[in-house]
C-alpha positions as CSV (number, residue, x, y, z in Angstrom):
1,X,110.1,259.6,72.0
2,X,107.0,261.1,72.6
3,X,105.9,258.3,74.9
4,X,108.9,258.0,76.7
5,X,109.1,261.9,77.3
6,X,105.3,261.8,78.4
7,X,105.7,258.5,80.6
8,X,108.9,257.1,82.1
9,X,111.0,260.5,81.6
10,X,108.1,262.5,83.6
11,X,107.7,259.7,86.1
12,X,111.6,259.7,87.0
13,X,113.0,263.4,86.5
14,X,110.0,265.0,88.5
15,X,108.8,264.4,91.8
16,X,104.5,264.2,92.0
17,X,104.5,267.8,93.4
18,X,106.4,268.7,90.4
19,X,104.3,266.9,87.7
20,X,101.3,268.8,89.3
21,X,102.8,271.8,88.0
22,X,103.3,270.7,84.6
23,X,100.4,272.3,82.1
24,X,99.4,270.0,79.2
25,X,100.0,271.7,76.1
26,X,98.7,271.4,72.6
27,X,101.6,270.1,70.1
28,X,101.5,269.8,66.2
29,X,103.7,267.3,64.9
30,X,104.7,268.1,61.3
31,X,103.7,264.9,59.8
32,X,100.3,265.0,61.0
33,X,97.2,267.4,60.8
34,X,96.3,266.3,64.2
35,X,97.3,268.3,67.3
36,X,97.9,266.4,70.4
37,X,98.0,267.3,74.1
38,X,101.4,266.5,75.8
39,X,103.0,267.4,79.2
40,X,106.4,267.1,77.6
41,X,107.5,267.8,74.2
42,X,110.5,268.8,71.9
43,X,110.7,272.0,70.4
44,X,109.8,272.6,66.7
45,X,112.3,274.2,64.3
46,X,110.5,277.3,64.4
47,X,110.4,277.2,68.6
48,X,113.9,276.5,68.7
49,X,114.8,279.5,66.4
50,X,112.2,281.8,68.1
51,X,113.3,280.9,72.1
52,X,117.0,281.0,71.7
53,X,118.0,284.4,70.1
54,X,121.3,282.8,68.0
55,X,123.1,279.7,67.2
56,X,125.5,280.1,70.2
57,X,122.7,280.0,72.4
58,X,121.4,276.7,71.0
59,X,124.6,274.8,71.7
60,X,124.3,272.2,73.8
61,X,126.8,271.0,75.9
62,X,126.2,268.1,78.8
63,X,127.0,267.5,82.1
64,X,130.2,265.9,82.9
65,X,128.2,262.8,84.0
66,X,126.3,262.6,80.8
67,X,129.2,263.3,78.7
68,X,131.2,260.3,80.0
69,X,129.0,257.7,78.1
70,X,128.2,259.8,74.8
71,X,129.9,259.8,71.8
72,X,129.6,263.4,70.8
73,X,130.1,264.9,67.5
74,X,131.6,268.2,68.3
75,X,135.3,268.7,69.0
76,X,134.4,271.2,72.1
77,X,131.9,268.3,73.9
78,X,128.8,269.7,72.2
79,X,126.4,267.4,70.4
80,X,123.3,267.5,68.1
81,X,119.8,267.7,70.0
82,X,116.3,266.5,68.7
83,X,113.7,268.5,67.6
84,X,110.1,267.3,66.9
85,X,109.1,265.9,63.5
86,X,108.8,268.6,60.8
87,X,108.4,266.3,57.5
88,X,105.7,264.6,56.0
89,X,106.4,261.3,57.5
90,X,107.1,260.3,61.3
91,X,110.7,259.1,60.7
92,X,111.5,262.8,59.3
93,X,112.7,264.9,62.3
94,X,114.9,268.3,62.7
95,X,117.6,268.8,64.8
96,X,119.9,271.3,66.1
97,X,123.6,270.9,65.0
98,X,126.4,270.9,67.2
99,X,127.4,274.4,66.7
100,X,123.8,275.8,67.1
101,X,122.1,275.7,63.5
102,X,118.8,274.4,63.1
103,X,118.5,271.7,60.5
104,X,114.9,271.9,58.9
105,X,115.2,269.6,56.1
106,X,113.7,266.3,56.2
107,X,116.1,264.5,58.6
108,X,115.7,260.8,58.1
109,X,116.0,258.9,61.1
110,X,116.3,255.5,59.7
111,X,119.0,256.7,57.2
112,X,121.0,258.6,60.1
113,X,120.6,255.4,62.4
114,X,122.1,253.3,59.7
115,X,125.3,255.5,59.8
116,X,125.6,255.8,63.5
117,X,124.8,259.4,63.5
118,X,121.9,260.1,65.3
119,X,121.6,263.5,67.7
120,X,123.1,262.8,71.2
121,X,120.7,265.0,73.2
122,X,117.1,265.2,74.0
123,X,116.6,268.7,75.4
124,X,112.5,268.3,76.7
125,X,110.4,271.3,76.8
126,X,107.3,271.9,79.0
127,X,105.3,274.5,80.4
128,X,104.4,274.8,84.1
129,X,101.4,276.4,85.8
130,X,103.2,278.7,88.9
């Protein structure tokens, strides 16, 4: 996910001029003591709880274009969205549920993929130099 966000996603989603405004930011992943520097990243569970006032603000509903191609978990067209790893291992992620609560327990990607129940959405975060 990290490689895609900072590679293909940035190149396709933003013009060269827009890319020049993206500020590289230090990001800590839960499974590592290392801090990496990324242009685009996923929010941590703590950031998702701090930056959104409540569960309702964290609800993610796609555009009509995106919704047509997704199998969404929520009855109202909402879906879970990825947060960055918070566990001891790289396959343990956190997520935001369809109705907005943050899942902070280790979220085993391999297990959930086997069930066909991975979050449908990625909500990239970035910092801008304006």
